Backbone as JSON Lines, residues from 0, in Angstrom:
{"i":0,"aa":"M","n":[77.47,135.27,7.29],"ca":[77.06,134.28,6.61],"c":[76.9,134.86,5.18]}
{"i":1,"aa":"K","n":[77.19,134.22,3.84],"ca":[77.19,134.61,2.67],"c":[75.72,134.52,2.03]}
{"i":2,"aa":"R","n":[75.21,135.59,1.07],"ca":[73.76,135.37,0.71],"c":[73.29,134.36,0.1]}
{"i":3,"aa":"G","n":[74.27,133.34,-0.51],"ca":[73.79,132.31,-0.86],"c":[73.4,131.38,-0.1]}
{"i":4,"aa":"Q","n":[73.99,131.31,1.25],"ca":[74.0,130.3,2.17],"c":[72.61,130.51,2.88]}
{"i":5,"aa":"A","n":[72.54,131.89,3.07],"ca":[71.33,132.56,3.96],"c":[69.79,132.23,3.14]}
{"i":6,"aa":"T","n":[70.12,132.34,1.85],"ca":[68.94,131.85,0.89],"c":[68.57,130.34,0.98]}
{"i":7,"aa":"A","n":[69.8,129.6,1.11],"ca":[69.51,128.16,1.19],"c":[69.06,127.76,2.5]}
{"i":8,"aa":"L","n":[69.43,128.23,3.58],"ca":[68.79,128.11,4.93],"c":[67.64,128.21,5.02]}
{"i":9,"aa":"L","n":[67.03,129.63,4.32],"ca":[65.59,130.07,4.41],"c":[64.65,128.99,3.99]}
{"i":10,"aa":"I","n":[65.24,128.63,2.34],"ca":[64.44,127.6,1.68],"c":[64.45,126.27,2.68]}
{"i":11,"aa":"V","n":[65.6,125.97,3.07],"ca":[65.36,124.38,4.02],"c":[64.24,124.66,5.2]}
{"i":12,"aa":"A","n":[64.57,125.97,5.9],"ca":[63.39,126.4,6.85],"c":[61.89,126.36,6.23]}
{"i":13,"aa":"F","n":[61.83,126.73,5.31],"ca":[60.43,127.05,4.45],"c":[60.1,125.6,4.43]}
{"i":14,"aa":"M","n":[60.84,124.76,4.01],"ca":[60.26,123.33,3.4],"c":[60.13,122.41,4.71]}
{"i":15,"aa":"A","n":[60.67,122.72,5.78],"ca":[60.7,122.0,7.06],"c":[59.38,122.56,7.56]}
{"i":16,"aa":"I","n":[58.99,123.73,7.59],"ca":[57.68,124.23,8.01],"c":[56.49,123.86,7.41]}
{"i":17,"aa":"A","n":[56.43,123.95,5.93],"ca":[55.54,123.39,5.13],"c":[55.23,122.11,5.39]}
{"i":18,"aa":"S","n":[56.19,121.03,5.34],"ca":[56.19,119.56,5.42],"c":[55.42,119.45,6.82]}
{"i":19,"aa":"A","n":[55.73,120.19,8.02],"ca":[55.33,119.76,9.15],"c":[53.71,120.24,9.23]}
{"i":20,"aa":"G","n":[53.31,121.23,8.71],"ca":[51.97,121.52,8.37],"c":[51.22,120.52,7.46]}
{"i":21,"aa":"C","n":[51.81,119.45,6.94],"ca":[50.88,118.61,6.12],"c":[50.1,117.6,6.99]}
{"i":22,"aa":"G","n":[49.14,117.49,6.6],"ca":[48.22,116.36,7.19],"c":[48.92,115.0,7.62]}
{"i":23,"aa":"G","n":[49.98,114.52,6.93],"ca":[50.64,113.2,7.05],"c":[51.09,112.95,8.29]}
{"i":24,"aa":"G","n":[51.71,113.96,8.99],"ca":[52.32,114.06,10.59],"c":[51.33,114.56,11.49]}
{"i":25,"aa":"K","n":[50.27,114.96,11.61],"ca":[49.29,115.29,12.4],"c":[48.64,114.04,13.14]}
{"i":26,"aa":"K","n":[48.78,114.57,14.59],"ca":[48.29,113.35,15.72],"c":[47.19,114.08,16.17]}
{"i":27,"aa":"A","n":[46.14,113.07,16.27],"ca":[44.8,113.35,16.18],"c":[44.8,113.1,17.97]}
{"i":28,"aa":"A","n":[44.39,114.17,18.65],"ca":[44.19,114.39,20.0],"c":[43.1,113.8,20.82]}
{"i":29,"aa":"T","n":[42.18,113.21,19.69],"ca":[40.94,112.83,20.42],"c":[40.37,111.63,19.18]}
{"i":30,"aa":"P","n":[39.45,110.71,19.52],"ca":[38.88,109.82,18.56],"c":[38.07,110.95,17.38]}
{"i":31,"aa":"T","n":[37.27,111.73,17.93],"ca":[36.39,112.41,17.27],"c":[37.26,113.34,16.22]}
{"i":32,"aa":"E","n":[38.64,113.87,16.94],"ca":[39.43,114.38,15.71],"c":[40.07,113.71,14.72]}
{"i":33,"aa":"A","n":[40.2,112.04,15.17],"ca":[40.84,111.21,14.33],"c":[39.66,111.14,13.07]}
{"i":34,"aa":"F","n":[38.51,111.05,13.55],"ca":[37.42,110.51,12.64],"c":[37.45,111.67,11.44]}
{"i":35,"aa":"K","n":[37.24,113.1,12.09],"ca":[37.25,113.87,10.99],"c":[38.14,114.16,10.22]}
{"i":36,"aa":"L","n":[39.63,114.03,10.67],"ca":[40.91,114.23,9.88],"c":[40.86,113.03,8.72]}
{"i":37,"aa":"F","n":[40.44,111.71,9.32],"ca":[40.63,110.6,8.47],"c":[39.36,111.12,7.35]}
{"i":38,"aa":"Y","n":[38.17,111.46,7.79],"ca":[37.02,111.93,6.68],"c":[37.71,112.58,5.58]}
{"i":39,"aa":"E","n":[38.21,113.83,6.44],"ca":[38.99,114.89,5.31],"c":[39.95,114.4,4.34]}
{"i":40,"aa":"A","n":[40.97,113.38,4.99],"ca":[41.96,112.88,4.17],"c":[41.55,111.57,3.1]}
{"i":41,"aa":"T","n":[40.43,111.12,3.46],"ca":[39.82,110.0,2.43],"c":[39.07,110.85,1.13]}
{"i":42,"aa":"K","n":[38.35,112.03,1.66],"ca":[37.83,112.92,0.52],"c":[38.89,113.54,-0.33]}
{"i":43,"aa":"N","n":[39.8,113.9,0.35],"ca":[40.69,114.62,-0.46],"c":[41.81,113.5,-1.13]}
{"i":44,"aa":"K","n":[41.76,112.26,-0.87],"ca":[42.44,111.35,-1.32],"c":[44.14,111.74,-0.89]}
{"i":45,"aa":"D","n":[44.19,112.17,0.48],"ca":[45.53,112.77,0.82],"c":[46.31,111.47,1.9]}
{"i":46,"aa":"M","n":[46.86,110.82,0.63],"ca":[47.35,109.48,1.27],"c":[48.2,109.44,2.43]}
{"i":47,"aa":"A","n":[48.99,110.15,2.49],"ca":[50.13,110.52,3.51],"c":[49.3,110.58,4.87]}
{"i":48,"aa":"A","n":[48.23,111.43,4.67],"ca":[47.54,111.72,6.12],"c":[46.75,110.75,6.33]}
{"i":49,"aa":"L","n":[46.21,109.94,5.4],"ca":[45.43,108.86,5.3],"c":[45.77,107.35,6.28]}
{"i":50,"aa":"K","n":[47.31,107.47,5.57],"ca":[48.01,106.23,6.29],"c":[48.33,106.59,7.67]}
{"i":51,"aa":"S","n":[48.66,108.06,8.12],"ca":[49.07,108.19,9.35],"c":[47.95,108.1,10.36]}
{"i":52,"aa":"L","n":[46.65,108.14,9.82],"ca":[45.41,107.96,10.52],"c":[45.09,106.21,10.74]}
{"i":53,"aa":"I","n":[45.66,105.33,9.88],"ca":[45.08,104.05,10.52],"c":[46.25,103.19,11.08]}
{"i":54,"aa":"A","n":[45.5,102.36,11.78],"ca":[46.36,101.83,13.37],"c":[47.2,100.61,12.23]}
{"i":55,"aa":"K","n":[48.07,100.59,12.82],"ca":[49.48,99.82,12.5],"c":[49.17,98.6,11.95]}
{"i":56,"aa":"E","n":[48.47,97.8,12.58],"ca":[47.78,96.36,12.42],"c":[47.08,96.47,11.01]}
{"i":57,"aa":"N","n":[46.51,97.36,10.96],"ca":[45.23,97.33,9.81],"c":[46.06,97.84,8.85]}
{"i":58,"aa":"L","n":[46.98,98.58,8.9],"ca":[47.95,99.22,7.71],"c":[48.51,97.96,7.37]}
{"i":59,"aa":"A","n":[49.2,97.07,8.08],"ca":[49.78,96.27,7.62],"c":[49.12,94.95,6.85]}
{"i":60,"aa":"A","n":[47.85,94.89,7.19],"ca":[47.06,93.99,6.44],"c":[46.53,94.35,5.3]}
{"i":61,"aa":"M","n":[46.35,95.83,5.11],"ca":[45.74,96.61,3.83],"c":[46.93,96.48,2.77]}
{"i":62,"aa":"E","n":[48.21,96.56,3.22],"ca":[49.57,96.14,2.55],"c":[49.6,95.08,1.94]}
{"i":63,"aa":"T","n":[48.95,94.09,2.7],"ca":[49.02,92.78,2.2],"c":[48.04,92.28,1.11]}
{"i":64,"aa":"E","n":[46.82,92.67,1.65],"ca":[45.78,92.72,0.56],"c":[45.66,93.53,-0.98]}
{"i":65,"aa":"A","n":[46.47,94.71,-0.6],"ca":[47.14,95.23,-1.78],"c":[48.14,94.71,-2.76]}
{"i":66,"aa":"R","n":[49.03,94.05,-2.05],"ca":[49.9,93.16,-3.01],"c":[49.17,92.0,-3.54]}
{"i":67,"aa":"N","n":[48.18,91.41,-2.99],"ca":[47.57,90.53,-3.36],"c":[46.74,90.41,-4.77]}
{"i":68,"aa":"R","n":[46.28,91.92,-4.6],"ca":[45.74,92.42,-5.75],"c":[46.38,93.09,-6.97]}
{"i":69,"aa":"K","n":[47.8,92.8,-6.54],"ca":[48.52,93.38,-7.16],"c":[48.63,95.04,-7.4]}
{"i":70,"aa":"K","n":[48.31,95.7,-6.51],"ca":[48.25,96.98,-6.38],"c":[49.38,97.78,-5.31]}
{"i":71,"aa":"S","n":[49.31,99.08,-5.51],"ca":[50.29,99.54,-4.5],"c":[49.39,99.68,-3.43]}
{"i":72,"aa":"L","n":[49.84,100.17,-2.12],"ca":[48.86,100.69,-1.01],"c":[48.13,101.8,-1.47]}
{"i":73,"aa":"D","n":[48.49,102.89,-2.18],"ca":[47.94,103.87,-2.24],"c":[46.78,103.89,-3.28]}
{"i":74,"aa":"E","n":[46.86,102.82,-4.21],"ca":[45.88,102.6,-5.4],"c":[44.94,101.81,-4.73]}
{"i":75,"aa":"Y","n":[45.07,101.06,-3.65],"ca":[44.29,100.23,-2.7],"c":[43.32,101.24,-1.85]}
{"i":76,"aa":"L","n":[44.07,102.06,-1.5],"ca":[43.35,103.3,-0.34],"c":[42.49,104.16,-1.43]}
{"i":77,"aa":"I","n":[42.96,104.44,-2.52],"ca":[42.02,105.33,-3.26],"c":[41.0,104.45,-3.91]}
{"i":78,"aa":"E","n":[41.23,103.33,-4.12],"ca":[40.1,102.39,-4.6],"c":[38.84,102.47,-3.19]}
{"i":79,"aa":"G","n":[39.46,102.51,-2.0],"ca":[38.4,102.63,-0.96],"c":[37.71,103.6,-0.59]}
{"i":80,"aa":"S","n":[38.46,104.53,-1.2],"ca":[38.07,106.23,-0.92],"c":[36.53,106.49,-1.78]}
{"i":81,"aa":"R","n":[36.66,105.75,-2.96],"ca":[35.28,106.08,-3.52],"c":[34.17,105.92,-3.01]}
{"i":82,"aa":"A","n":[33.85,105.25,-1.94],"ca":[33.03,105.31,-1.39],"c":[32.54,106.19,-0.08]}
{"i":83,"aa":"V","n":[33.31,107.3,-0.09],"ca":[33.14,108.33,0.9],"c":[32.13,109.14,0.73]}
{"i":84,"aa":"P","n":[31.11,109.39,1.84],"ca":[30.07,110.35,1.54],"c":[30.59,111.81,1.17]}
{"i":85,"aa":"E","n":[29.76,112.33,0.73],"ca":[30.07,113.69,0.03],"c":[30.06,114.54,1.53]}
{"i":86,"aa":"A","n":[29.02,114.49,2.2],"ca":[28.9,115.4,3.68],"c":[29.45,114.24,4.67]}
{"i":87,"aa":"M","n":[30.2,115.35,5.63],"ca":[30.55,114.88,6.67],"c":[29.62,114.07,7.71]}
{"i":88,"aa":"P","n":[29.47,112.64,7.83],"ca":[28.56,112.11,8.56],"c":[28.19,112.88,10.26]}
{"i":89,"aa":"Q","n":[27.05,112.6,10.44],"ca":[26.49,113.38,11.91],"c":[27.64,112.42,13.09]}
{"i":90,"aa":"L","n":[28.21,113.29,13.93],"ca":[28.81,112.59,15.06],"c":[28.24,112.66,16.1]}
{"i":91,"aa":"G","n":[28.17,111.46,17.05],"ca":[27.68,111.09,18.27],"c":[28.55,110.94,19.24]}
{"i":92,"aa":"E","n":[28.09,110.23,20.4],"ca":[28.86,109.83,21.68],"c":[30.33,109.31,21.27]}
{"i":93,"aa":"E","n":[31.02,109.7,22.08],"ca":[32.34,109.32,22.06],"c":[33.08,108.65,23.2]}
{"i":94,"aa":"K","n":[33.17,107.22,23.39],"ca":[33.81,106.88,24.67],"c":[34.94,106.37,24.56]}
{"i":95,"aa":"I","n":[35.63,106.7,25.64],"ca":[37.28,106.28,25.91],"c":[37.33,105.59,26.97]}
{"i":96,"aa":"D","n":[38.0,104.25,26.68],"ca":[38.24,103.24,27.42],"c":[40.09,103.04,27.71]}
{"i":97,"aa":"G","n":[40.89,103.67,28.25],"ca":[42.36,103.32,28.15],"c":[42.63,103.83,26.83]}
{"i":98,"aa":"D","n":[43.57,103.11,26.24],"ca":[43.7,103.24,24.57],"c":[42.86,102.8,23.39]}
{"i":99,"aa":"K","n":[41.64,102.67,24.15],"ca":[40.55,102.13,22.93],"c":[39.58,103.07,23.3]}
{"i":100,"aa":"A","n":[38.88,103.26,21.93],"ca":[37.73,104.17,22.08],"c":[36.77,104.11,20.75]}
{"i":101,"aa":"T","n":[35.61,104.26,20.89],"ca":[34.44,104.35,19.93],"c":[33.94,105.57,19.79]}
{"i":102,"aa":"L","n":[33.02,105.67,18.56],"ca":[32.41,107.32,18.42],"c":[31.34,106.56,17.2]}
{"i":103,"aa":"Q","n":[30.2,107.05,18.08],"ca":[29.15,106.72,17.09],"c":[29.05,107.91,15.93]}
{"i":104,"aa":"F","n":[28.49,107.5,14.7],"ca":[28.39,108.39,13.65],"c":[27.22,107.91,12.71]}
{"i":105,"aa":"K","n":[26.7,108.76,12.07],"ca":[25.48,108.44,11.24],"c":[25.57,109.14,9.56]}
{"i":106,"aa":"R","n":[25.41,108.59,8.85],"ca":[25.82,108.91,7.39],"c":[24.27,109.82,7.22]}
{"i":107,"aa":"E","n":[24.71,110.72,6.56],"ca":[23.17,111.39,5.9],"c":[22.22,110.32,5.39]}
{"i":108,"aa":"G","n":[20.72,110.67,5.69],"ca":[19.98,109.88,5.13],"c":[19.96,108.3,5.76]}
{"i":109,"aa":"A","n":[20.66,107.91,6.63],"ca":[20.87,106.49,7.28],"c":[19.74,106.71,8.59]}
{"i":110,"aa":"A","n":[19.07,105.73,8.67],"ca":[18.22,105.44,9.94],"c":[18.65,105.01,11.4]}
{"i":111,"aa":"N","n":[19.92,104.37,11.24],"ca":[20.84,103.91,12.28],"c":[22.19,104.44,12.39]}
{"i":112,"aa":"W","n":[22.75,104.39,13.68],"ca":[23.92,104.78,14.08],"c":[24.9,103.79,13.73]}
{"i":113,"aa":"S","n":[26.31,104.38,13.26],"ca":[27.39,103.01,13.45],"c":[28.37,103.55,14.53]}
{"i":114,"aa":"T","n":[29.25,102.47,14.56],"ca":[30.37,102.58,15.45],"c":[31.56,102.75,14.87]}
{"i":115,"aa":"A","n":[32.48,103.53,15.12],"ca":[33.49,103.3,14.4],"c":[34.85,103.11,15.76]}
{"i":116,"aa":"S","n":[35.76,102.7,15.59],"ca":[36.45,101.94,16.66],"c":[38.02,102.79,16.48]}
{"i":117,"aa":"F","n":[38.78,103.28,17.65],"ca":[40.18,103.91,17.59],"c":[40.97,103.24,18.64]}
{"i":118,"aa":"I","n":[42.34,103.25,18.35],"ca":[43.19,102.84,19.18],"c":[44.14,104.22,19.33]}
{"i":119,"aa":"K","n":[45.04,104.22,20.54],"ca":[45.89,105.16,20.49],"c":[47.03,104.56,20.4]}
{"i":120,"aa":"E","n":[47.99,104.95,19.5],"ca":[49.29,104.66,19.04],"c":[49.98,106.04,18.76]}
{"i":121,"aa":"D","n":[51.17,105.35,19.2],"ca":[52.47,106.94,18.99],"c":[51.76,108.03,19.42]}
{"i":122,"aa":"G","n":[51.07,108.21,20.51],"ca":[50.66,109.44,20.82],"c":[49.2,110.08,20.09]}
{"i":123,"aa":"G","n":[48.74,109.43,19.4],"ca":[47.9,110.04,18.72],"c":[46.5,109.0,18.4]}
{"i":124,"aa":"W","n":[45.36,109.31,18.52],"ca":[44.51,108.18,17.91],"c":[44.3,107.98,16.66]}
{"i":125,"aa":"K","n":[44.24,106.85,16.19],"ca":[43.91,106.01,14.89],"c":[42.77,105.34,14.85]}
{"i":126,"aa":"V","n":[42.29,105.37,13.34],"ca":[40.74,104.4,13.27],"c":[41.49,103.12,13.18]}
{"i":127,"aa":"N","n":[40.63,102.28,13.83],"ca":[41.01,100.67,14.04],"c":[39.66,99.76,13.5]}
{"i":128,"aa":"F","n":[40.21,99.43,12.28],"ca":[39.02,98.78,11.52],"c":[39.46,97.34,12.43]}
{"i":129,"aa":"K","n":[38.36,96.9,13.02],"ca":[38.48,95.5,13.9],"c":[38.21,94.25,12.91]}
């Protein structure tokens, strides 16, 4: 193998490894992991990771809403990410029932627990806005 071909092969291999490590392709093994990944993606405005953690049906509805507002989906998601709390909410009980799940969470300073819903799609858990 010529030196130039070896260098090109190494660059391609490095790019493949780097892109595999990005949040956009990570599948959440549990609803709790999905919540944490979703929070971090929202906080960091990592649109690829964020979109990979939203249920397909919800993502389609968001795309429609973004078009209605004459925005891109990324602009729509960034707009919504402004309300993310600075600190990770306290996590509570996780309940799994087949391909659906819920997770209790409480934001800092909140008196009551809230419930996040999840659905299992494509081998990973995703946030499901009912």
